[in-house]
N, C-alpha and C positions, 0 to 999 in steps of 0.2 A: 485671389491675388495676397500673398505674405503681407503681415504687416510691416511698415518701413521700421528700420532701427535707426535710419539716418536721412536727414531731408536738408537740402540746400535751400534756401529761400533769397531769391534774388527780387529786390526792391523792397523797401521795408516802410512804404508809405502807412496809411492806416490799416489798410487791408493786409498787408504782408507783415505789418508787426502783429496785430491780432492773430494771424495765421501761426507764425513764428512762436510765438510766448505759448499758443493753446498748445502746441506741439510739444513745447519742451515740459508743459505741465503734465503731459502724458507720458512723459519719460523717454520720446524720443530726441536724438542728438540733432541738434541744428545748428546748420552754418548760413549767418545771414549776410547778404552781399549789398551793398547801396554804394552810389556813388556821392552821397551826402556825408560829410565827414561829421556835421553835427547830430544827423542820426544816428550815424554809426558809433560816436561817443556816448548817447544817450540810451543805447541799448548794451553797453559794454558790462560785463557781468551778468547779464539777464539771459543770453542765448549762449550755448556750448563756444561758438566763437562766431565774431561779427567783425567784416572788415569792410574797408573803404576799396574798391576796383571798378574798373570798366568792364562790365559783363559781356560787350559785343565783341571784346578780344578773346580769339579761342585760348590764345597763349596765357592770358591771366587765369583764366577759368583753370586751365591744367596745370598750371601752377598751384591754385588752390585744390588740387585735385577732386574737383566736382564731380568728375566720371566715377569716382567711387564710392557716391552716395547713389543711396535705394533709389531715391526719387527728388527730382527738381521741380521747383513752382516758379515760374516767371510771373510775379506779381508786380510788375513796372505798369503802371498806370498813367503817369504823366508825359511819358515819350511814347508814342505808338513805335516810331522808328527804332528806337532802342530795344523794346520788347520783342518786335519780328527778329532785329538782327540776335541778340541772344537767342532765342528761340532757335533760329537756323544755325548757330554756332552748337549750341546742344545736341541738335539731331544730328549732325556733322559729328558730334564726340559721341554717337551712340548710347547715349542715357537710355536707361530701360522703360523709364516713365517719366514722362514731362505731362506736368499741369502749366496751363498758362492762362492769366487773366486778361480778357478783351473788353474793351469799354465802349465799340461801337459794334454794329453788326458787320461791318465791312472788316474791322479789324477781327472779329472772330471768323471770318471768312478766310483770310488770308493765314491766320493761324493754321485753321484745319485744312487748307490747303497745301501748307507747308509740311505738314504731318504730324502736328502735334498731338499726343494721345488724348489730352482732355482739355477742353477748352470751357472756361466757365465766364459767365457774365454776373457778378455777384449784385449789382446794383439793380441789373432788370430783373434778376431771378428775385432779389428781396421785395421790389415793387409788384411783381405779380403775385407773390406769398401775400403780401399785407392786403391787395386788392381783394384776394380771396376772403382774408378775416373781415375787411371793412364791410363788405357787404353781406356777409353771413353770419351766422351763429355759433360759426365753430371757433374755440379755443386755439387752435394751431391746424396749422395747415403744412403739410410737404409734398410737395410733386414728385413723383418718383421718376414718371416719364410723362411727356405732354399725354393729356386725357387720362393718366392714373394717379390717384393719390390716396395720402393718408391723412384723415382728419380727426383731429382731438376735439370732444364733444361730451355733452350730457345724453345718457339713454332716454329716449321719448318715454312717456307714459306706458304706452302699449306693451313695453318689454319691462315693465317692472314684476319683479314676482314670479317670473317664467321661465325656466330653464330654457336656454337660447337653442337648444335644438328643438323644442316645439313653437317656436315663432315662425318659421319659414321665412326668416329674415333675407337669406340669401336670393331665395326663389321670388319673393315678392320684390324686394326693393334692389337686389343687384350689388350688396354691399355684405361684408363680412367683418364680425367684430373681432378682433385679433387679439385685444388684450382690454384690461379693466384695471381700475385704482379705486381702492376703497378710501375715505378720510383718514388720513394718518397712517395708512398701510403702503408697501410697496406696489409697482405693477406687477401683473400677474397675466400670463396668458389664459384668452377664453377658450371654452370647448362648450361640447353640446349641453353638460349639465351646469353651466354659468347661470347663476342666478344675480340679475340685475337689482338696484335699488335706485331711488332718486337721488341719491347724494351721492353717487358714484360716477365716476369718468372713464371714457371709453376710448379706443383707437379704432377707427372705422378704416377699412381697406376697400376699396372699389372704383369704378369710373368717376371721374372727377364730379361730372355732374349728379351722379346719384350720392356719392359720398356726401357732397354739399347739401343734397335734398334730405338726406337723414339727418343731419345738423341741424335741419330747420323744423323736424318734427317735435312737436310736444305732447 
Protein backbone atom coordinates (compact mmCIF):
# COMPACT_ATOMS: atom_id res chain seq x y z
CA UNK A 1 0.00 0.00 0.00
CA UNK A 2 1.42 3.37 -1.03
CA UNK A 3 2.06 6.02 1.60
CA UNK A 4 -0.80 8.50 1.93
CA UNK A 5 -0.15 12.10 0.89
CA UNK A 6 -3.49 13.30 2.28
CA UNK A 7 -5.68 12.09 5.13
CA UNK A 8 -9.01 13.36 6.44
CA UNK A 9 -9.48 12.84 10.19
CA UNK A 10 -13.10 12.99 11.34
CA UNK A 11 -13.47 13.43 15.10
CA UNK A 12 -10.83 15.49 16.86
CA UNK A 13 -10.93 14.24 20.41
CA UNK A 14 -7.71 13.18 22.14
CA UNK A 15 -7.14 10.25 19.79
CA UNK A 16 -8.09 12.15 16.64
CA UNK A 17 -5.97 15.17 17.55
CA UNK A 18 -2.94 13.04 18.38
CA UNK A 19 -3.30 11.15 15.11
CA UNK A 20 -3.79 14.29 13.01
CA UNK A 21 -0.85 16.15 14.56
CA UNK A 22 1.45 13.15 14.12
CA UNK A 23 0.44 12.88 10.46
CA UNK A 24 1.20 16.58 10.03
CA UNK A 25 4.60 16.12 11.65
CA UNK A 26 5.33 13.42 9.07
CA UNK A 27 4.53 15.73 6.17
CA UNK A 28 1.03 14.45 5.37
CA UNK A 29 -1.70 16.87 4.34
CA UNK A 30 -4.49 16.66 6.93
CA UNK A 31 -8.10 17.82 6.86
CA UNK A 32 -9.60 17.79 10.34
CA UNK A 33 -13.37 17.66 10.85
CA UNK A 34 -15.27 17.95 14.12
CA UNK A 35 -18.73 19.07 15.25
CA UNK A 36 -17.30 21.09 18.18
CA UNK A 37 -16.44 24.69 17.27
CA UNK A 38 -14.15 25.09 20.30
CA UNK A 39 -12.04 22.08 19.26
CA UNK A 40 -11.90 23.32 15.66
CA UNK A 41 -10.72 26.77 16.77
CA UNK A 42 -8.05 25.27 19.03
CA UNK A 43 -6.54 23.43 16.05
CA UNK A 44 -6.69 26.34 13.64
CA UNK A 45 -3.24 26.66 12.07
CA UNK A 46 -2.13 23.28 13.41
CA UNK A 47 -3.58 21.24 10.53
CA UNK A 48 -3.65 21.86 6.79
CA UNK A 49 -7.36 22.64 7.16
CA UNK A 50 -9.78 22.17 10.03
CA UNK A 51 -13.54 22.70 9.80
CA UNK A 52 -16.65 22.36 11.89
CA UNK A 53 -19.11 20.09 10.11
CA UNK A 54 -21.67 17.32 10.50
CA UNK A 55 -19.87 14.27 9.11
CA UNK A 56 -23.04 12.15 9.01
CA UNK A 57 -24.32 14.08 5.97
CA UNK A 58 -22.97 12.97 2.60
CA UNK A 59 -23.51 16.38 0.98
CA UNK A 60 -21.31 17.99 3.63
CA UNK A 61 -18.45 15.54 3.09
CA UNK A 62 -18.76 15.97 -0.67
CA UNK A 63 -18.54 19.75 -0.31
CA UNK A 64 -15.34 19.25 1.69
CA UNK A 65 -14.01 16.97 -1.10
CA UNK A 66 -13.33 14.19 1.40
CA UNK A 67 -13.57 11.67 -1.45
CA UNK A 68 -10.40 13.19 -2.94
CA UNK A 69 -8.29 12.18 0.06
CA UNK A 70 -6.10 9.05 -0.02
CA UNK A 71 -7.43 7.83 3.32
CA UNK A 72 -10.03 8.80 5.88
CA UNK A 73 -9.96 8.09 9.61
CA UNK A 74 -13.20 8.08 11.59
CA UNK A 75 -11.91 8.89 15.06
CA UNK A 76 -15.29 9.65 16.63
CA UNK A 77 -15.45 8.05 20.05
CA UNK A 78 -18.08 9.93 22.05
CA UNK A 79 -21.02 9.23 19.71
CA UNK A 80 -21.23 5.66 18.38
CA UNK A 81 -24.23 6.46 16.20
CA UNK A 82 -22.35 9.32 14.50
CA UNK A 83 -19.35 7.03 14.01
CA UNK A 84 -21.47 4.37 12.31
CA UNK A 85 -23.41 6.84 10.15
CA UNK A 86 -20.20 8.61 9.09
CA UNK A 87 -18.55 5.32 8.19
CA UNK A 88 -21.59 4.31 6.16
CA UNK A 89 -21.55 7.61 4.26
CA UNK A 90 -17.82 7.26 3.51
CA UNK A 91 -18.30 3.72 2.21
CA UNK A 92 -21.03 5.00 -0.08
CA UNK A 93 -18.57 7.59 -1.39
CA UNK A 94 -16.17 4.79 -2.37
CA UNK A 95 -13.30 6.09 -0.22
CA UNK A 96 -10.34 3.80 -1.07
CA UNK A 97 -9.12 3.26 2.51
CA UNK A 98 -11.13 3.90 5.66
CA UNK A 99 -9.88 3.49 9.22
CA UNK A 100 -12.37 3.72 12.08
CA UNK A 101 -12.02 3.78 15.85
CA UNK A 102 -14.33 1.51 17.85
CA UNK A 103 -14.99 2.06 21.54
CA UNK A 104 -16.67 -1.28 22.27
CA UNK A 105 -16.56 -4.78 20.83
CA UNK A 106 -20.12 -4.40 19.49
CA UNK A 107 -19.17 -1.10 17.85
CA UNK A 108 -16.21 -2.85 16.19
CA UNK A 109 -18.41 -5.67 14.91
CA UNK A 110 -20.87 -3.22 13.35
CA UNK A 111 -18.08 -1.28 11.62
CA UNK A 112 -16.60 -4.51 10.26
CA UNK A 113 -20.02 -5.66 9.03
CA UNK A 114 -20.45 -2.34 7.23
CA UNK A 115 -17.22 -3.04 5.37
CA UNK A 116 -14.81 -0.57 7.01
CA UNK A 117 -11.33 -1.55 5.86
CA UNK A 118 -9.50 -1.15 9.17
CA UNK A 119 -11.21 -1.14 12.58
CA UNK A 120 -9.09 -0.30 15.62
CA UNK A 121 -9.71 -0.21 19.36
CA UNK A 122 -6.88 1.98 20.74
CA UNK A 123 -7.79 1.70 24.42
CA UNK A 124 -8.19 -2.09 24.31
CA UNK A 125 -5.00 -2.54 22.28
CA UNK A 126 -3.00 -0.30 24.61
CA UNK A 127 -4.39 -2.15 27.62
CA UNK A 128 -3.20 -5.48 26.21
CA UNK A 129 0.19 -4.02 25.40
CA UNK A 130 0.69 -2.58 28.88
CA UNK A 131 -0.44 -5.86 30.46
CA UNK A 132 2.38 -7.67 28.65
CA UNK A 133 4.89 -5.07 29.83
CA UNK A 134 3.64 -5.13 33.44
CA UNK A 135 3.82 -8.90 33.82
CA UNK A 136 7.13 -9.44 32.04
CA UNK A 137 10.67 -8.19 31.58
CA UNK A 138 10.14 -6.68 28.14
CA UNK A 139 11.08 -3.04 27.58
CA UNK A 140 8.43 -2.73 24.87
CA UNK A 141 5.92 -4.99 23.17
CA UNK A 142 4.10 -4.81 19.84
CA UNK A 143 1.56 -7.43 18.82
CA UNK A 144 1.73 -7.94 15.05
CA UNK A 145 -1.24 -10.29 15.03
CA UNK A 146 -2.87 -12.35 17.73
CA UNK A 147 -0.23 -14.78 18.97
CA UNK A 148 2.75 -13.14 17.24
CA UNK A 149 4.79 -10.22 18.57
CA UNK A 150 7.92 -8.12 18.57
CA UNK A 151 9.56 -7.72 21.97
CA UNK A 152 12.24 -5.20 22.92
CA UNK A 153 14.49 -6.52 25.66
CA UNK A 154 18.06 -7.11 26.84
CA UNK A 155 19.87 -10.20 25.50
CA UNK A 156 20.37 -12.99 28.08
CA UNK A 157 23.88 -13.89 29.26
CA UNK A 158 23.91 -17.09 27.17
CA UNK A 159 24.07 -14.96 23.99
CA UNK A 160 26.87 -12.65 25.08
CA UNK A 161 30.03 -12.85 23.01
CA UNK A 162 28.77 -15.54 20.61
CA UNK A 163 27.76 -14.97 16.96
CA UNK A 164 24.00 -15.44 16.71
CA UNK A 165 24.49 -18.03 13.99
CA UNK A 166 26.14 -20.32 16.55
CA UNK A 167 23.47 -20.06 19.23
CA UNK A 168 20.69 -22.23 17.71
CA UNK A 169 18.34 -19.61 19.09
CA UNK A 170 15.56 -20.14 16.59
CA UNK A 171 15.62 -23.93 16.96
CA UNK A 172 15.77 -23.98 20.75
CA UNK A 173 13.59 -21.01 21.70
CA UNK A 174 11.50 -20.45 18.57
CA UNK A 175 12.37 -16.76 18.20
CA UNK A 176 14.59 -14.61 15.98
CA UNK A 177 16.72 -11.61 16.93
CA UNK A 178 15.77 -9.17 14.17
CA UNK A 179 17.72 -6.08 15.24
CA UNK A 180 20.03 -4.78 17.92
CA UNK A 181 21.22 -1.48 19.37
CA UNK A 182 24.37 -0.64 21.24
CA UNK A 183 24.47 2.27 23.72
CA UNK A 184 24.79 5.56 21.87
CA UNK A 185 24.36 3.94 18.44
CA UNK A 186 21.52 3.47 15.95
CA UNK A 187 19.45 0.30 15.50
CA UNK A 188 20.97 -2.23 13.10
CA UNK A 189 19.66 -5.42 11.51
CA UNK A 190 21.00 -8.56 13.15
CA UNK A 191 22.50 -11.45 11.18
CA UNK A 192 24.33 -14.70 11.84
CA UNK A 193 27.60 -12.85 12.54
CA UNK A 194 26.11 -10.42 15.07
CA UNK A 195 27.75 -10.68 18.50
CA UNK A 196 25.75 -9.25 21.40
CA UNK A 197 26.97 -7.81 24.68
CA UNK A 198 25.40 -7.18 28.10
CA UNK A 199 24.65 -3.52 27.37
CA UNK A 200 22.89 -4.14 24.06
CA UNK A 201 19.16 -4.02 23.40
CA UNK A 202 17.48 -6.37 20.93
CA UNK A 203 14.20 -6.73 19.05
CA UNK A 204 13.00 -10.32 19.16
CA UNK A 205 10.33 -11.62 16.79
CA UNK A 206 8.25 -14.76 17.30
CA UNK A 207 5.15 -16.33 18.84
CA UNK A 208 4.03 -14.12 21.71
CA UNK A 209 4.62 -16.62 24.52
CA UNK A 210 8.06 -17.56 23.22
CA UNK A 211 9.10 -13.95 22.65
CA UNK A 212 7.98 -13.06 26.18
CA UNK A 213 9.78 -16.15 27.49
CA UNK A 214 12.98 -14.93 25.83
CA UNK A 215 12.62 -11.60 27.64
CA UNK A 216 12.52 -13.48 30.96
CA UNK A 217 15.90 -15.12 30.38
CA UNK A 218 18.88 -13.76 32.27
